[in-house]
C-alpha positions in Angstrom: -8.6 -1.5 -18.6 -8.5 -1.4 -14.9 -5.5 -2.8 -12.9 -6.3 -4.5 -9.8 -4.1 -5.1 -6.7 -4.0 -6.0 -3.1 -2.5 -4.0 0.0 -1.3 -6.4 2.5 -0.9 -5.0 5.9 1.3 -7.2 7.9 0.9 -7.0 11.6 0.0 -9.6 14.5 -1.8 -7.9 17.3 -1.4 -7.5 20.0 2.4 -8.5 20.5 3.7 -9.8 17.1 4.2 -13.3 18.1 3.4 -14.9 15.0 4.9 -12.6 12.3 6.8 -15.5 10.4 3.5 -17.0 9.8 1.8 -13.8 8.8 4.6 -13.2 6.2 4.1 -16.6 4.8 0.5 -16.2 4.7 1.0 -12.8 2.6 3.2 -14.7 0.3 0.5 -17.4 -0.3 -2.0 -14.7 -0.8 0.2 -13.1 -3.3 0.7 -16.3 -5.2 -3.1 -17.0 -5.3 -3.7 -13.7 -6.4 -1.3 -14.0 -9.3 -3.0 -17.0 -10.5 -6.5 -15.6 -10.5 -5.7 -12.3 -12.4 -4.4 -9.6 -9.9 -1.7 -7.3 -11.1 -0.2 -5.9 -7.9 0.4 -6.5 -4.4 1.7 -3.8 -2.1 3.0 -3.7 1.4 3.0 -0.8 4.0 5.5 0.5 6.6 5.2 1.7 10.4 7.7 1.8 13.1 7.6 1.1 16.9 4.4 -1.0 16.8 4.1 -3.7 19.2 1.9 -5.7 17.0 5.0 -6.2 14.6 3.8 -3.9 11.7 6.6 -4.5 9.8 9.1 -1.6 9.3 10.8 -2.8 5.9 8.5 -3.0 3.1 11.2 -3.5 0.5 12.3 -6.6 2.3 8.8 -8.1 2.4 8.3 -7.2 -1.2 11.6 -9.2 -1.9 10.0 -12.1 -0.3 6.9 -11.8 -2.6 9.1 -11.3 -5.7 10.8 -14.7 -5.2 7.7 -16.5 -4.5 6.0 -15.2 -7.7 6.4 -15.0 -11.2 4.2 -12.2 -12.9 2.5 -10.1 -10.2 3.9 -6.6 -9.6 5.1 -6.0 -6.0 6.1 -3.1 -4.1 5.7 -0.5 -1.3 2.3 0.9 -0.5 3.7 3.0 1.3 7.3 3.6 2.0 7.7 6.5 4.2 10.3 8.3 2.2 11.1 11.1 4.5 12.7 8.6 6.9 15.3 7.7 4.4 18.2 9.1 2.5 16.9 8.7 -1.2 20.0 7.5 -2.7 19.9 4.5 -0.5 16.2 4.0 -1.4 17.2 4.1 -5.0 19.8 1.4 -4.5 17.6 -1.0 -2.7 14.8 -0.4 -5.1 16.9 -0.9 -8.2 18.1 -4.2 -6.8 14.6 -5.3 -6.0 13.5 -4.5 -9.7 16.4 -6.6 -10.6 15.5 -9.5 -8.5 11.9 -9.4 -9.6 12.9 -9.1 -13.3 11.3 -5.6 -13.6 8.2 -5.9 -11.4 8.7 -3.3 -8.7 6.3 -0.5 -8.1 7.9 2.1 -5.4 4.9 3.6 -3.5 6.2 6.6 -1.3 4.3 8.6 1.2 4.9 11.5 3.8 3.7 9.6 6.8 1.4 10.9 9.5 2.5 9.0 12.8 4.6 10.8 15.1 6.1 7.6 16.3 7.4 6.9 12.8 9.5 10.0 13.0 10.5 9.9 16.6 12.2 6.8 15.8 14.9 8.3 13.5 14.9 11.9 15.2 13.5 13.6 12.1 11.1 16.4 12.7 7.6 15.9 10.9 7.8 19.5 9.8 10.3 18.5 7.2 8.2 15.7 5.7 7.0 17.6 2.8 10.4 18.9 1.6 12.2 15.5 2.3 9.5 13.9 0.4 9.5 16.2 -2.6 13.6 16.2 -2.8 13.8 12.4 -2.2 11.5 11.8 -5.2 13.6 13.9 -7.2 16.9 12.4 -6.4 15.5 8.8 -6.8 14.6 9.5 -10.3 18.0 11.2 -11.0 19.7 8.2 -9.4 17.8 5.8 -11.7 18.0 7.8 -15.1 21.4 9.6 -15.0 24.9 8.4 -15.0 26.4 11.1 -12.5 24.5 14.0 -11.1 24.6 16.7 -8.5 21.9 17.9 -6.2 21.5 21.2 -4.0 18.3 21.2 -2.0 17.0 22.3 1.3 17.5 18.8 2.8 19.9 17.1 0.6 23.3 18.0 -1.1 24.9 15.7 -3.3 28.0 16.0 -5.6 28.8 13.7 -8.4 26.8 10.8 -7.4 26.6 7.7 -9.5 24.2 4.9 -8.5 24.6 1.5 -10.1 23.3 -1.0 -11.1 20.3 0.7 -12.7 16.8 -0.8 -12.3 15.6 -3.0 -15.1 12.4 -0.9 -16.1 12.9 2.0 -18.4 13.2 4.9 -17.9 12.7 3.8 -14.4 10.1 1.9 -12.0 7.1 3.5 -11.4 6.7 5.8 -8.3 3.3 6.2 -6.9 2.5 8.8 -4.3 0.2 7.9 -1.5 -2.1 10.6 0.2 -4.8 11.2 2.5 -5.1 14.9 2.6 -6.9 16.9 -0.3 -3.8 18.8 -0.7 -1.6 15.8 -1.6 -4.4 13.6 -3.3 -3.9 15.5 -6.4 -0.5 13.6 -7.1 -1.7 10.1 -5.8 -3.2 7.1 -7.2 -6.6 5.9 -6.2 -7.1 3.1 -3.5 -10.0 1.8 -1.7 -11.1 -0.7 0.8 -13.0 -3.5 -0.7 -14.7 -6.5 1.0 -16.1 -9.4 -1.4 -18.1 -12.2 -0.2 -21.0 -14.5 -1.6 -23.6 -12.0 0.0 -23.4 -8.5 1.3 -24.5 -9.7 4.7 -21.5 -12.2 4.9 -19.2 -9.3 3.8 -20.4 -6.9 6.6 -20.2 -9.8 9.2 -16.7 -11.1 8.2 -15.1 -7.7 7.4 -17.0 -5.2 9.2 -15.3 -5.5 12.8 -11.8 -5.8 11.2 -12.1 -2.5 9.2 -13.7 -0.5 11.7 -10.8 -1.4 14.1 -8.4 0.1 11.5 -10.8 3.1 11.1 -10.7 3.8 14.7 -7.1 3.6 14.8 -6.8 6.3 12.0 -9.3 8.5 13.7 -7.4 8.1 17.0 -4.2 8.9 15.2 -5.8 12.1 13.9 -5.5 11.1 10.2 -6.7 13.9 7.8 -9.1 11.8 5.9 -11.2 11.0 9.2 -10.9 14.4 10.7 -14.6 15.0 9.6 -15.8 12.4 12.2 -16.4 14.3 15.3 -16.4 11.3 17.7 -15.4 7.6 17.6 -19.0 6.7 17.9 -19.7 7.9 14.3 -17.5 5.4 12.8 -19.9 2.7 11.6 -20.1 0.8 8.3 -23.2 2.5 7.1 -21.7 5.8 7.5 -18.3 5.0 6.3 -19.1 3.0 3.3 -20.3 5.7 0.7 -17.5 6.8 -1.5 -15.0 5.0 0.6 -15.7 1.2 0.7 -16.7 -1.4 -2.1 -18.7 -4.0 -0.2 -20.9 -6.9 -1.0 -21.5 -9.9 -3.3 -19.5 -10.3 -6.7 -22.4 -8.7 -8.6 -22.6 -5.7 -6.2 -18.9 -5.2 -6.4 -18.8 -5.3 -10.2 -21.6 -2.6 -10.1 -19.8 -0.4 -7.6 -16.4 -0.7 -9.5 -18.2 0.3 -12.7 -19.5 3.5 -11.0 -16.2 4.4 -9.7 -14.4 4.0 -13.1 -17.2 5.9 -14.7 -17.1 8.8 -12.0 -13.2 9.3 -11.3 -11.7 7.3 -14.2 -9.5 5.2 -11.8 -7.0 3.0 -13.8 -5.6 1.1 -10.7 -7.7 0.0 -7.9 -5.8 -1.6 -4.9 -8.0 -3.3 -2.4 -7.3 -4.2 1.3 -8.4 -7.4 2.7 -5.9 -7.9 5.5 -6.2 -5.4 8.3 -3.1 -5.1 10.3 -4.7 -3.3 13.1 -7.0 -6.1 14.1 -5.0 -9.0 12.6 -8.0 -10.2 10.5 -9.8 -11.6 8.7 -8.3 -15.1 9.0 -6.0 -16.1 6.0 -8.4 -18.9 4.8 -11.1 -16.1 4.5 -8.9 -13.7 2.7 -7.9 -16.6 0.2 -11.7 -17.3 -0.3 -12.2 -13.6 -1.0 -9.3 -13.3 -3.4 -10.5 -16.4 -5.5 -14.1 -15.2 -5.4 -12.8 -11.8 -6.8 -10.6 -13.2 -9.4 -13.3 -15.8 -10.6 -16.4 -13.6 -10.6 -15.4 -10.0 -10.5 -12.2 -9.4 -12.7 -13.6 -11.2 -15.8 -16.4 -8.9 -15.7 -14.2 -5.9 -15.8 -11.6 -6.9 -18.4 
């Protein structure tokens, strides 16, 4: 059975003037998603964004946790190379306790220079800091006391308490865009659901293209095959990347993805931080439509 989730990119272009409202909207979207059958909601992380793209995904996840009861929440993704892993382990264990065992810790290496510049961490260290960080977090959660001697971190007789509720520990999901790292990552995709395909393209197309242009301009590895920004169109980007259309079309596309790649978890992005849209009301409508007409067909 497939698990369905949402990725909520929280930003308020161009200057982040209404972020309290955006956070309330995401929490309301999580509450509705829980009611209609979604299993997960994840929030992301970036730094030094004038639109207020929130830099503290564990704190936002805590806000979601206290306003929901069943849906799992977590980071999608937390930029692990920017943190000391013991601190991440402590904060994440605390959130697992607050949420009564509903945390998913999604981590990734990051790709934006600004994220690393804010903390004086060379991007060249991101692979080693990521790999060592995951090992240390697992040790913090599963061992009473441990020591670690790595390239980036050296720890002696560390003991982290309290432990998370989930046993042996909360799931750690690894995000990736490049082929080299996708082998260790979960599957995710963009999805736009509306009453008709034309409505979906009209309401979501400009929002998602704004995000894709941002990724292309940021030299994201998964967009490097596009030679120019002009090549970024819905028609060209949709195959093997986007789930788009009416509920019936979305059910068919999801069934094809399940048969082709065996995805057990599918995370959908409706809210686009780089454009600020679509509006909250349309996101709520899409969540309800997906819960009412798509999830029951795929149970």
